[in-house]
KOLZA-857222 format. One record per atom (N, C-alpha, C, O, CB): x, y negated, z negated; residue in one letter. Coordinates in pm, whole numbers, plus 50000, padded with zeros to 5 digits. Glycine has a CB too. Layout:
% KOLZA-857222
XYZa/...
% end
This chain:
% KOLZA-857222
490917303355949m/491477315355963m/490627324955868m/490387322355750m/493007314555932m/490187337255940p/489317346655887p/489807351355752p/491027352555738p/489157357955981p/489027353955654a/489647360655529a/489907375355549a/489187382455619a/488717359155404a/491007379755479r/491357394155493r/490197403255436r/489557399855337r/492727397255415r/489997413655499p/488887422055423p/489427427855306p/490657427755292p/488277433655508p/488667432955219p/489237439055078p/490157452655117p/489867458555220p/487807444054966p/491047456655049p/491647470155078p/490747480655062p/489907479554972p/492787473154995p/490757490355131a/489977503255129a/490127509754994a/491247511054944a/490457513355241a/488937513954929r/489067522554809r/489547536054831r/489167542554928r/487827523654742r/490297540054752m/490947552854758m/489767564654748m/488807561954677m/492067553854635m/489787576054808t/488947585054803t/489297596454695t/490497597854670t/488807589354932t/488567602954643l/488987614054548l/489907623554624l/491017625754575l/487707622254491l/489537629654744p/490457638954805p/491887631754842p/492917638354828p/489747644854936p/491937620554880a/493157610954899a/493997611154772a/495157614854784a/492687595554931a/493527607454649v/494027606254530v/494617620554473v/495687621754413v/492967600354448v/493787630154502m/494207644554457m/495367650154538m/496257657054489m/492987654854471m/495307646854660a/496547650554759a/497747642554717a/498837648154725a/496237647054920a/497677630154673s/498927623354632s/499437629554497s/500627632154474s/498677607354616s/498547631454421l/498977638654286l/499677650354286l/500657652654216l/497927642054209l/499057659454382e/499717672054420e/500947671454480e/501757680454455e/498967679154501e/501287660554570a/502597660154646a/503737656254537a/504917659554553a/502527648754775a/503337649954442v/504427644054334v/504707653854217v/505637652554137v/503867629754264v/503737664454216g/503937673254097g/505297681254104g/505937683454207g/502717683554086g/505637685353972t/506957694753981t/506667704153868t/505987700953771t/508527686453960t/507237716053888a/507127727153806a/507657724553660a/507127728753557a/507847738453872a/508777717153667q/509197711853538q/508227705953449q/508057709653333q/510147702353557q/507457695053515n/506577687153425n/505377696653399n/504677694253301n/506107672553492n/505127706153469v/503987715753448v/504387724453324v/503567726253234v/503717725353585v/505627729753317e/506177736553211e/506067728153085e/505627732952981e/507557740253241e/506497715253094t/506487707452958t/505017705152930t/504697707552813t/507327692552963t/504017700953014y/502907700252955y/502197710852900y/501407709552807y/502277695253022y/502527723652969r/501927736052901r/502407737352761r/501607739452670r/502287749352978r/503727736252740r/504127737352608r/503577727952500r/503777730152381r/505447736452609r/502807715952550h/502117708252465h/500557711052465h/499747702752424h/502427694652498h/500247722252510g/498867728652496g/497967725652606g/496767728652601g/498177724252371g/498537719552713v/497607716752831v/497117729152905v/497967737552933v/498327707852934v/495947731252936t/495277742752996t/494677737253137t/494617725453169t/494097748852892t/494297746953204g/493517744253320g/494477739953435g/495697741053423g/492447733253289g/493807734453561p/494647729853651p/495547717753640p/495167708753564p/493977728553743p/496557716553698i/497667707253685i/498687707753798i/499087718253848i/498347709753558i/499077695153834f/500207694553954f/501387690453876f/502447693253931f/499907683254087f/501487684453761g/502717679253696g/503397666853762g/504597665553783g/503717690253690g/502297657253795a/502857643153833a/503427636853698a/502887638353588a/501607632853902a/504517630053720s/505037622253592s/504217610153552s/503567604053636s/506497616953614s/504247606753435f/503527595453382f/503967582453459f/503067574753493f/503787594253229f/505277579353489a/505667569853546a/504947568053692a/504497557153729a/507027571153545a/504897578753761f/504127580653881f/502817574453853f/502467564253912f/503997595653921f/501937581453747l/500487578253724l/500237563853713l/499297557853766l/499957584953600l/501377557653623n/501347543353589n/501237533753710n/500417524553719n/502597539953512n/502187537153805g/502457529353916g/501097531454009g/500597521754065g/503897534053989g/500597543354019f/499657547554100f/498327539454055f/497537534154133f/499567562954093f/498247539453935a/496987532153871a/497027517753908a/495997512153946a/496947533153706a/498127511753900k/498187497353936k/497947496154081k/497547485054114k/499537490953897k/498087504054169k/497887504254324k/496437505554325k/495857497154393k/498667516854411k/495727514154265i/494517517254277i/493517504154216i/492497500054271i/494377531154207i/494017499954110g/493187490154024g/491907495853947g/491717508053937g/492677478754119g/491107487153899r/489867492353827r/488937499153919r/488397492954011r/489097481053758r/488747511053901d/487577517353981d/486947528153897d/487407539653892d/488067523654123d/485777523653825h/485297535453742h/484507544653807h/484217555053748h/484567531553631h/484057542553931e/483317553253984e/484387564854031e/484147576754010e/482397547654106e/485527560454093l/486607570154117l/487057577053982l/487257589153982l/487837562754186l/487217569853873a/487717573253751a/486677585853700a/487127596253651a/487767559353651a/485537583953715t/484457594453669t/484647607753764t/484397619053720t/482797587753687t/485007606153868a/485037618453971a/486427623353951a/486617635353972a/484747614454140a/487457615853913l/488917623153873l/488577630053740l/489047641353726l/490327611453848l/487817624853636w/487727631253509w/487217644053511w/487637652753434w/486987624253423w/486077646553619v/485317657653612v/486027669453691v/485617681053697v/483947654253663v/487067664753745t/487757676053818t/488367687053708t/488517698853738t/489007669553915t/488687681753580g/489337689453481g/490907689953515g/491617696453437g/488677703953476g/491427684653609n/492717685553635n/493557676053544n/493117664753524n/492887683153776n/494717679753488f/495437672053386f/495777658053442f/495357647953386f/496747679653340f/496497657553545d/497017645953623d/495987637053647d/496167625353614d/497627649453750d/494677641353712a/493777634853758a/492847628953632a/492187618653647a/493127643353855a/492867635553521m/492217630453400m/492807617953343m/492177608153303m/492247640753297m/494297619853345h/495157609353290h/495057596153384h/495087585053332h/496717614853280h/494947597653504l/494947588353599l/493387580453575l/493237568253571l/495217595853751l/492487588953562a/491147584153542a/490777573453416a/489927564553418a/490347596653524a/491687577153309v/491467567053198v/492437554853209v/492387545353132v/491677574053055v/493217555853301m/494117542653345m/493247534053435m/493457521953437m/495557546553434m/492327539153505i/491457530053600i/490127527753563i/489437519353619i/491357535253732i/489707535453462a/488447533953421a/488017520853361a/488897513953309a/488217543753338a/486677516353361d/486337504753310d/485467507753168d/484367513053163d/485557496853423d/486197503253063p/485397504952946p/484377497352910p/483627501352822p/486047504752853p/484157484352973s/483287475552948s/481877480252966s/480957475352900s/483567464953021s/481677490853064g/480287493253097g/479987508353056g/479097514453116g/479997490453255g/480687513852960l/480617528352912l/479467528352811l/479297519652725l/482047533652842l/478677539252834t/477427540452752t/477627553252658t/478527561552676t/476067542052851t/476747553852562d/476977567152475d/476837578552547d/477637587552522d/476057568752361d/475847580652645d/475687592252697d/476717595752816d/476897607352853d/474347592552736d/477397584452873e/478647587152967e/479707592052882e/480317602452908e/479197574053048e/479937584352776a/481167589452684a/480977604852641a/481907612852649a/481267579852540a/479727608452594d/479537621452568d/479677630552679d/480087641752649d/478377623052513d/479407628252809r/479607634952919r/480977636852943r/481367648252971r/479007629153021r/481897626152936w/483337627952951w/483977634952831w/485097639952842w/483997614452972w/483367635552729l/483827643652616l/483767658252638l/484467665952572l/483057640552499l/482837662552743e/482607675952770e/483837682752832e/484067694852824e/481447677052858e/484707672252904g/486017676252965g/487297678152868g/488367682152913g/486357665553067g/487097675052737v/488107675652642v/488207689952604v/487387694052522v/487847666552525v/489177698652656v/489567712352623v/490987713252566v/491547723952546v/489467720952746v/491447702552543y/492927704552482y/493297688852437y/492857679452502y/494177711652610y/494037687252334h/494317675552265h/494817664952323h/494657653652276h/495017677652179h/495547667552442a/496067655852525a/494907648252586a/494967636052598a/497027660752642a/493857655252625a/492647649752694a/491877640852581a/491427629652605a/491657662452756a/491797647152459a/491217637152360a/492007626352340a/491407616152307a/490957642652232a/493317625552352g/494117612652313g/493977604952437g/494137592752425g/495747615052269g/493697609852564a/493557601352668a/492077595152662a/491957583052682a/493877608852798a/491027602452639l/489727596952633l/489657585652534l/489137575052568l/488747607452599l/490107587152424c/489927577752311c/490447563452369c/489817553552332c/490807582952172c/491427561652449g/491767549452482g/490737542552548g/490567530452528g/492837549552552g/490007549452628v/488857542552699v/487627539652603v/487087528552601v/488367551752821v/487207550352522v/485967547552448v/486337538952326v/485437532552272v/485227561052404v/487567538452277g/487757528352170g/487697513652204g/487467504552124g/489007530552111g/487947512352348r/487867497352376r/486527495352454r/486477486352538r/489197491752464r/485527502852431s/484297502452501s/483287496352400s/483627494652282s/483857516852554s/482067492952446p/480997487952352p/480337499452266p/479517497352176p/479867480652436p/480767510952301v/480207522252220v/481217531352135v/480987542652091v/479457531352316v/482417523552125g/483507528952054g/483147532351925g/483487543651890g/484607520552050g/482507525251840l/482227527051705l/481087537851692l/481237546151603l/481857513451641l/480057538551766s/478897547551754s/479527560751801s/479017571051755s/477557542751843s/480577562051887r/481137574951933r/481867580251823r/481757592051789r/482037573852056r/482707570851757a/483587576551648a/482807581351535a/483117591751477a/484577566451598a/481777573751500k/480807577451404k/480307592151421k/480347600951335k/479677567851411k/479867593151540a/479017606751568a/480117620251571a/480037630951511a/478137605151737a/481167615051665w/482147626551681w/482997632351566w/483467643651569w/483057622551775w/483157623051458i/483987628551343i/483107637651251i/483577645051165i/484617616351257i/481707635951279e/480567643751207e/480487657551276e/479787666451229e/479067635651216e/481207658951390h/480837672451478h/481597681851426h/482637678451370h/481117672151635h/481247695751434p/482077706351376p/483277711451470p/484247717551426p/481147718151342p/483087708251604a/484247711851679a/485397705051664a/485387692751658a/484017711451800a/486737713251655d/487747707151621d/488117695451726d/488347684051687d/488737716851600d/488167698751853l/488627687251945l/487747676051958l/488207665351998l/488847691752078l/486227677751921t/485467665851922t/485627657851812t/485487645651822t/484167668351934t/485957664051691r/486427655951578r/487797648651597r/488017637451551r/486517664851458r/488717656051669n/490127649951712n/489667637351794n/490077626251759n/491147661251812n/488897638551895t/488677625451955t/487917616651881t/488187604851899t/488107626452075t/486927619451796g/486507608751701g/487447601251637g/487497588951650g/485787613551604g/488337608851557y/489287601351470y/490297593851561y/490807583351522y/490067611351368y/490587599151682d/491397591951767d/490937579451809d/491717570051825d/491677598851870d/489627578351831t/489027567151882t/488847556651770t/488897544651795t/487747570951946t/488647561551647l/488807551551539l/489957546951513l/490017536151455l/488417555351429l/490997553051544v/492507546051541v/492577535551652v/493227525251631v/493787557551568v/492077537051748v/492067527451853v/491397514451814v/491937503351816v/491417533251971v/489967517651773l/489347506651702l/490047498851606l/490087486551615l/488337510951640l/490647505751507v/491467497851392v/492487490551465v/492517478251455v/492197507651275v/493387497151541k/494357490351606k/493977475951685k/494617465451676k/494867500251696k/492947478151753e/492347469251845e/491857456351747e/491637445151791e/491077477151931e/491737459551625g/491197447651543g/489577448051557g/489047436951559g/491827432551603g/488817458351565a/487527458751574a/486977456351444a/487487461651346a/487117470251629a/485887448051433d/485237444551306d/484397454951251d/483217457351277d/484447432851320d/485307461851155l/484717475051097l/484537474050966l/485517471650895l/485507486951117l/483227475750912d/483017474050764d/483937480950679d/484297492150715d/481737478350724d/484387475850569a/485417479450476a/484767491650398a/485377502150377a/485847466750378a/483537489250361a/482887500950274a/482837513150365a/483127524150320a/481307497350217a/482457511550500w/482377524950579w/483877529750597w/484107541850592w/481597522850732w/484707522350615l/486137527750642l/486557534950518l/487127545850516l/487237515950676l/486157526850401a/486657535650257a/486017550050264a/486597560450232a/486037527650098a/484727548850311g/483897563050297g/484827572350395g/485037584050363g/482027562150358g/485347567050509v/486027575450611v/487197581650534v/487507593550545v/486517566950742v/487777573350462v/489217577150393v/488677586650296v/489367596850294v/490157563950316v/487667587150212a/487247596050108a/486767610450200a/486937621750156a/485917588050010a/486257607950312k/485767620350381k/487037628250435k/487037640450451k/484717616350505k/488097620150462i/489177627050506i/489917634150387i/490467644950408i/490047617750580i/489927629550287e/490467635150153e/489627648850138e/490217659650127e/490197623950015e/488467647950138a/487497659450113a/487517670550205a/487267682150172a/486157654750112a/487857666250337e/487787676750453e/488937681850515e/488977692750572e/487107671850559e/489977673150501v/491187676750556v/491787690350543v/492387695750636v/492017668650510v/491617695550433g/492237708650402g/491597719850473g/492277729650505g/492187711450258g/490257719050503t/489527729150568t/489247725950723t/488437732950783t/488237731050490t/489917715350786s/489527710750915s/490387718850996s/491247726350948s/489667695450939s/490157717351138g/490997723151238g/492247715651264g/492437704351220g/490277724451359g/493177722851344n/494537719251346n/494537704251415n/495187695251363n/495437730851429n/493887702351519r/493927688751591r/493107679351513r/493387667451520r/493377689451742r/492097683251437a/491287673251371a/492287668351237a/492247656751195a/489697680351323a/493057677251187r/493927673851080r/494987662251129r/495307652851055r/494677687151031r/495457663951249y/496507655051294y/495897643251333y/496567632951327y/497317660351403y/494577642751378a/494027630151412a/493597623051274a/493657610751272a/492797632251515a/493157629851159m/492987624551033m/494257617850964m/494237608150888m/492487635050952m/495247624451003n/496537618850958n/496817604251019n/497147594650951n/497707628850999n/496637604151159q/496837591651230q/495687581251182q/495887569151178q/496787594351393q/494667586451152a/493477576151114a/493987571750970a/493787560150935a/491757583751110a/494517579250898l/494927574450761l/496107562450763l/496147552950685l/495487587550677l/496947565150862i/498077555350909i/497517542850963i/497867531750923i/498987561551020i/496677544751052a/496017532651123a/495127524351010a/495267512051004a/494977538451254a/494357530050933i/493587521450826i/494427514850731i/494207503250695i/492647529550746i/495477522550686g/496357517250576g/497207507950630g/497517498350560g/497147527350505g/497727509150764g/498647499850810g/498047487150865g/498627476350850g/499467506050907g/496997488150924y/496267475750987y/495187469450909y/494697458850948y/495627479551117y/494797475050802r/493797468450714r/494417467350587r/494447477250514r/492457475950703r/494937456050550a/495467452250427a/494627452950310a/495137453750199a/495907440050438a/493337452650328d/492307452550228d/492147467950179d/491787470250063d/490907446150291d/492397476850259l/492327489950224l/493737497550183l/493747508450126l/491677496350338l/494807491050218r/496087497950206r/496457505850095r/497037516650101r/497007489450216r/495977498049962d/496187505749833d/495407518349822d/495857528849777d/495827497349716d/494097516249872v/493327529349875v/493927539949957v/494067550749900v/491957527249925v/494307539050077v/494827546950154v/495947553050101v/496017565350101v/495047541450260v/497067544550042i/498297550950009i/497907559549862i/498527569649831i/499597538549995i/497067555349797a/496767564249678a/496147577449724a/496567588249682a/495787556949575a/495077576349816t/494697588449884t/495637597549942t/495627609549911t/493927585349977t/496557592050034a/497747599650082a/498607607549982a/499017618950000a/498627590350148a/498797600549881r/499617606749780r/499037618549709r/499747627749669r/499957597149684r/497677618249693r/496847628549634r/496837640049719r/496937651749679r/495457623949610r/496687635249869i/496437647349966i/497897654249989i/497957666350012i/495727641850123i/498957647149984g/500177653850008g/500427653950162g/499837645750233g/500127668249947g/501247662650213t/501747666050341t/500607672850405t/500077682450348t/503027674650337t/500207668550519i/499037674050597i/499807682250705i/500567676550784i/497977661950663i/499607694850707e/500177705750772e/499497706650905e/498277708250909e/500057718550690e/500317705351033v/499707707651161v/500707716951240v/501937716151229v/499407693551238v/500117724751311d/501027734551393d/501107725151541d/500107721651605d/500197752651414d/502337722551572h/502607716751698h/503077725851798h/503567721451902h/503517706751686h/502977738751775g/503397748051880g/504807748451903g/505647746051815g/502777745052004g/505117752152040d/506537753052066d/506997737952137d/507327736552255d/506837767052170d/506917727252036t/507307715252082t/508267708251979t/508567714551878t/506117707352113t/508647698751993w/509597689951889w/508607678951833w/509037669151773w/511057681951971w/507407680851854c/506367671151782c/506307672751622c/506327683851569c/504847674151841c/506237661151553l/506177661451412l/505127653751370l/504737644351439l/507357657251351l/504537657151249t/503277648851186t/504057639251115t/504967642751039t/502137657451081t/503667624451141p/504317614851059p/503927615550926p/502797619850905p/504127602051103p/504627612250830d/504587611450677d/503657597450669d/504087587250721d/506307610250597d/502507597450609i/501627584650621i/502037574150542i/501767562850585i/500237586950586i/502677575050426v/502997564350334v/504087556350396v/503947544150403v/503397569550195v/505267562850447p/506277555350498p/505797548250619p/506247536850633p/507427563550524p/504927553050714y/504467547250835y/503627534950801y/503767524050858y/503687557350917y/502777537450705i/502057525050660i/502887512450607i/502587500650626i/501157529250551i/503907517050542e/505017505550492e/505697499350608e/505977487350608e/506237511750396e/506007508050720k/506567501750829k/505687491550910k/506157481250960k/507017511850913k/504337495350919i/503347486450998i/503157474750914i/502987463650963i/501917493351032i/503167477050771a/502767464150696a/504207454350691a/504137442250711a/502157468450526a/505337460350666a/506507452250689a/506597444750819a/506957433050814a/507627460450679a/506257451250953r/506277444851078r/505207434551070r/505477423651121r/506087454651195r/504107435851018a/503107425151022a/503607412150935a/503437400450970a/501677431150965a/504217416150819a/504617404650748a/505627396750799a/505707384650777a/504957407750631a/506647405250887r/507717395250953r/507047385751058r/507477374351075r/508937404051032r/505987390651128k/505367382351227k/504647370151180k/504307360951255k/504467390051298k/504417370551033t/503717359650986t/504507348450932t/504067337050913t/502847363850893t/505857352950906r/506887343750865r/507157331650936r/508047324050898r/508007349850862r/
% end
């Protein structure tokens, strides 16, 4: 019996048409309140998750989707992208599409699981642009949560950098710095005391979340929750 041919790859026009067909005005309004700008259809994340499974891993299509600048397409792109082959140059090109913080959060999931995650985190957190630094710190969060082999002395330097710069940083970078302190303190027991002491000196990190119900997590309680959850798993 002859083998079945592989399923045909989906084309960019077909994917965009599918996304447009399921978008809703209500979703568009919600995403706009969360700072999304530019073209958007308003597809639900439930649809995107299912659609991504149907498409499978397709880095070429992911790249084409990302450069459309369409919110729905960009989020689908990171779901089907292949982090394993990502290069510094390609990651930097994808970064050019980050014009609102939701895109930063999406991109970091790919970059943080790629071979260039650490190099991009180091480069981007030094950049003056708010959303670039946002993406850099978000990428660092992914690295820490994924258990990447990160030098403790370098991470301690990042903690000190956050303390020195958070007060004068942009709105989205401040939020990402807040998340980085939680991740480092929560998932790196060797640095937990340093992060907690730093967080107490900093105090509350103020972030403007616009017309949303979003809140900035309190660093120390979140670290303690992560540590307690890890302790229960080892019993």
